[in-house]
C-alpha positions, 0 to 999 in steps of 0.5 A, a space after each residue: 365580141 370575143 371572150 377571152 382570157 384575161 383583159 376581155 376585148 368588146 366588139 359589136 356584131 349585128 345579130 344573124 337571122 334566127 335559125 329557121 332551117 337545120 344550120 350547120 356549125 363548124 370548129 370555129 377559129 381561135 378568133 371566133 366573134 360570136 355575134 351578139 343581139 347587144 353592146 357587150 358592157 366593161 363591167 368587171 365584178 371584183 371578189 370583194 363585191 362577190 363576197 358581200 352579193 347575195 348567194 342564189 342558192 347553197 351548192 350554185 356560184 351565182 350571187 345577185 348584185 343588184 337588183 337587175 344583174 347576177 355574175 356566175 363565178 368559180 374556179 369551175 365557170 367556163 368562158 364557153 357557157 357565155 359563148 353558148 348563150 350569146 351562140 343561142 340567141 343569136 341563132 334561136 328564140 330561146 328565152 337566155 338571160 343577156 350577157 353583159 360581159 364575160 372574162 378571166 379575172 387576172 388576179 383569181 384566175 375565175 371566169 365571170 359571167 355577168 348577166 341580166 337577172 330574169 324574174 320568174 319562178 323555177 318550174 320545178 317549184 310550180 309544176 305540181 300547181 298547174 292543171 293539165 292545160 297549163 303543162 302543155 303550154 309549158 310542155 310545147 314552148 319547150 319542144 318547140 325550143 329543143 327542136 330548134 336546137 336539134 335544127 342546129 347540126 355541129 361538124 365536131 363534137 364540144 363546146 360551141 367556140 370549139 373547146 374541149 367537152 364540159 360533162 359531168 362524165 368526164 373528169 377535171 382532164 380535158 376531153 375533145 373536141 372530137 371529130 366525130 361520134 367514134 372520137 367521142 365514144 372513145 372519150 367516153 371510154 377513156 374516162 371510164 378506164 380511168 375510174 375504173 378497171 375490171 370486166 364490167 368496165 370492158 364489158 359497159 365499153 363495148 356497149 358504148 363502141 356500138 353507138 354509131 350514124 347519131 346525128 351531132 346538134 347543139 345539146 344543153 346537157 342539163 334539162 332540168 326543170 330547175 333550169 327553167 324560168 317561169 311567169 304564170 305558164 310562160 317560159 322566160 328563161 333557159 338557164 345553166 348552159 355549162 355541160 351545152 355543146 355539140 353532142 350526139 342525138 340522144 345525148 340530149 335525152 339521156 343527160 335529162 334522165 342522168 339523176 333525176 327525182 324519181 318521186 317528182 310529177 315531171 319524171 312520173 308523167 314523163 315530161 322529158 319524153 313529151 320534149 324530146 324523142 327518147 332514146 331508152 337502149 343509149 340511156 341503159 348503156 349510160 346509166 351503166 357508164 354513171 355508176 362507173 364515173 360515179 
């Protein structure tokens, strides 16, 4: 399968083995083919169909097309999100929605990701109803999923398909991909200085430059209970992979606490700390970057 700009191409590949041991991922070539567990369809969805579809939330760009299908589409959606989902599906046991097609609509220029509608409850809606045993069951599953991701090492910083980083710390300009953490740090500094100038920014830049020797690992980039679907206590889908890619090992943790709901039990119970390794020093520095760029 190849995710392409303009008219999509379709290929079928046998799935690679799941990642039982650390896997190293190199920057793919421009014609890199991402493996899939299923045959891609040739289904496309028009702007007219999207206009008639049910929008799933006021702030999201996901539409329910029919009882089994949703489409994610806007001018900010990138093909790299679909590529990551296929990569995760191939190399881990993490449940993600099945991708039916991913392409750039030639008329609007918008990327459209057509995928399976997974039934379930958002974890943030049911977490408070769980007892301690039920919470632990969910935590254990999520810890396993993120351990699998952290076992997949990257030889660059950027999206799985080798394109630029996609993260809300950056502006609309293209940042990356980067060969290493040092280059990534300089990308962060560029984003900071394009937002503000002054002695405070200079100090934060010096803090960022102290980040060294972190492993580059597969990262979701927006880990939050709103992006987890459950049926009972079974995690049935991890959603919203648009900011995923290969990042320094601390990135998952600091982004999980980027702008948390401080009044939620999820935060008060420090659930992120039970699933991910805490990086408190890096978190403190990244919070400073947040104040500059937001």
